[in-house]
C-alpha positions as CSV (number, residue, x, y, z in Angstrom):
1,M,-6.9,23.7,15.1
2,T,-3.9,21.4,15.7
3,S,-1.7,20.8,12.7
4,I,0.6,18.0,11.8
5,P,4.2,18.9,12.6
6,K,6.1,19.8,9.4
7,H,9.0,17.6,10.1
8,E,6.9,14.4,10.1
9,P,6.6,12.7,6.7
10,I,2.9,12.4,5.9
11,H,1.4,9.6,3.8
12,I,-2.1,8.5,3.5
13,H,-1.9,6.0,6.4
14,S,-0.7,8.5,8.9
15,F,-3.1,11.1,7.5
16,I,-6.1,8.9,8.0
17,Y,-4.8,8.0,11.4
18,Y,-4.3,11.6,12.3
19,T,-7.8,12.4,10.9
20,S,-9.3,9.7,13.0
21,L,-7.6,11.1,16.1
22,R,-9.0,14.5,15.3
23,L,-12.5,13.0,14.9
24,L,-12.1,11.4,18.3
25,N,-11.4,14.9,19.6
26,F,-14.5,16.2,17.8
27,H,-16.5,13.4,19.6
28,S,-15.1,14.6,22.9
29,L,-16.1,18.2,22.0
30,S,-19.7,17.1,21.6
31,K,-19.8,16.4,25.3
32,I,-19.1,20.1,26.1
33,P,-22.4,22.0,25.5
34,E,-20.6,25.2,24.5
35,C,-18.8,23.4,21.7
36,A,-22.0,22.0,20.1
37,D,-22.3,24.8,17.6
38,I,-18.7,24.8,16.4
39,E,-18.4,23.6,12.8
40,K,-16.0,20.7,12.4
41,F,-14.0,20.1,9.2
42,V,-11.9,17.3,8.0
43,G,-9.3,18.1,5.4
44,F,-7.7,15.8,2.8
45,A,-4.7,16.1,0.6
46,A,-5.2,16.1,-3.1
47,P,-3.4,12.7,-3.8
48,E,-6.1,10.9,-1.8
49,I,-8.9,12.8,-3.5
50,E,-7.5,12.2,-6.9
51,A,-7.2,8.5,-6.1
52,W,-10.9,8.5,-5.2
53,I,-11.8,10.2,-8.5
54,I,-9.9,7.6,-10.4
55,A,-11.5,4.8,-8.4
56,D,-14.9,6.0,-9.7
57,W,-13.7,7.0,-13.2
58,N,-17.1,6.3,-14.9
59,N,-19.0,8.8,-12.6
60,S,-16.2,11.4,-12.6
61,I,-13.8,11.8,-15.5
62,A,-15.9,9.8,-18.0
63,K,-19.0,12.0,-17.5
64,N,-17.3,15.4,-17.4
65,S,-17.8,17.4,-20.6
66,D,-14.1,18.5,-20.6
67,F,-13.0,14.9,-21.0
68,R,-15.9,13.3,-22.9
69,G,-14.7,11.7,-26.1
70,R,-11.2,11.3,-24.8
71,H,-11.6,9.7,-21.4
72,E,-11.0,6.2,-22.8
73,R,-7.7,7.2,-24.3
74,M,-6.8,9.0,-21.1
75,R,-7.5,5.9,-19.1
76,W,-5.5,3.7,-21.5
77,W,-2.6,6.1,-21.3
78,L,-2.7,6.3,-17.5
79,S,-2.8,2.5,-17.1
80,K,-0.3,1.6,-19.8
81,E,2.2,4.5,-19.8
82,K,2.1,5.5,-16.1
83,N,1.0,2.3,-14.5
84,V,-2.0,3.8,-12.6
85,P,-3.7,0.9,-10.9
86,F,-7.4,1.6,-11.6
87,E,-8.5,-1.2,-9.3
88,S,-6.4,0.1,-6.4
89,P,-5.6,3.8,-7.1
90,E,-4.5,4.5,-3.5
91,S,-1.4,2.4,-4.1
92,F,-0.1,4.6,-6.9
93,S,3.5,5.7,-6.3
94,E,5.5,5.5,-3.1
95,Y,6.4,8.0,-0.5
96,D,9.8,9.6,-0.9
97,F,11.0,10.4,2.6
98,K,13.9,12.5,1.4
99,R,11.7,14.9,-0.6
100,D,8.8,14.6,1.9
101,C,6.3,13.8,-0.9
102,C,5.2,11.1,-3.2
103,Q,7.7,10.0,-5.9
104,D,5.1,10.4,-8.6
105,K,2.2,12.8,-8.3
106,L,-1.2,11.5,-9.4
107,S,-2.3,15.1,-10.2
108,E,0.6,15.6,-12.5
109,T,-0.1,12.3,-14.2
110,L,-3.7,13.3,-14.7
111,I,-2.7,16.6,-16.2
112,E,-0.2,14.9,-18.4
113,S,-2.9,12.5,-19.7
114,T,-4.7,15.6,-21.1
115,T,-1.7,17.2,-22.6
116,V,0.1,14.3,-24.4
117,E,0.2,14.9,-28.2
118,H,-3.0,13.4,-29.5
119,E,-5.7,14.8,-31.7
120,S,-8.3,14.4,-29.0
121,N,-6.4,16.9,-26.9
122,F,-6.4,19.7,-29.5
123,D,-8.2,22.7,-28.2
124,R,-9.5,20.8,-25.2
125,P,-9.0,21.8,-21.5
126,R,-6.3,20.0,-19.6
127,F,-7.0,18.6,-16.2
128,S,-6.9,21.2,-13.5
129,K,-6.5,20.4,-9.8
130,G,-8.2,23.7,-8.8
131,L,-11.1,23.4,-11.3
132,H,-11.8,19.8,-11.9
133,T,-11.0,18.1,-8.6
134,P,-13.8,19.7,-6.6
135,L,-16.3,19.2,-9.5
136,L,-15.4,15.6,-9.9
137,L,-15.3,14.9,-6.2
138,R,-19.0,15.8,-6.1
139,E,-19.8,13.1,-8.7
140,I,-18.1,10.1,-7.2
141,D,-20.2,7.3,-5.6
142,P,-18.7,6.4,-2.2
143,N,-19.9,2.8,-2.6
144,E,-17.9,2.5,-5.8
145,V,-14.8,4.1,-4.3
146,Q,-14.7,2.0,-1.2
147,K,-14.6,-1.2,-3.4
148,K,-11.2,0.0,-4.8
149,C,-9.8,2.1,-2.0
150,P,-9.4,0.3,1.4
151,L,-8.1,3.4,3.2
152,F,-11.1,5.4,1.9
153,R,-13.4,2.6,3.0
154,E,-12.0,2.7,6.5
155,L,-12.4,6.5,6.8
156,Y,-15.8,6.5,5.2
157,N,-17.1,3.8,7.6
158,Y,-15.6,5.6,10.5
159,L,-17.2,8.9,9.6
160,N,-20.6,7.2,9.0
161,N,-20.4,5.5,12.4
162,F,-19.3,8.8,14.0
163,C,-22.2,10.7,12.5
164,R,-24.7,8.0,13.5
165,S,-23.5,8.0,17.1
166,S,-23.5,11.8,17.5
């Protein structure tokens, strides 16, 4: 599998562009009979996935038993203290070219929302990228996410069209 060169700064626009190019290559592979049985995967970086989880807060965080009873306070804290834009979560933070990463990490912000001193956090699990992200991703409604995440919408529509044409 081709990888993105390490020296190139990656942000969601270039990632989706790169993913689209890879999907075009997958489409070309479908014309080669010997390649029909090869499984094809599309990978995503955690910041994009976490933005999608936030975009569909009511089906993800709000319904998860680890966050029930404190999800409203978490949402308030994220929006007021960390300026997480719930109506456009893909726009959270900016890319830092010197550090080759986002200035503020959405995952760290989510973790922090479950660890700030508050009685609702006593003896309650903190957000875990490894544990919660895959569970919450299964719960999101793509139709809800694409209302708030234009880059997700573009990729989602591309993948739907690609799958219909294959």
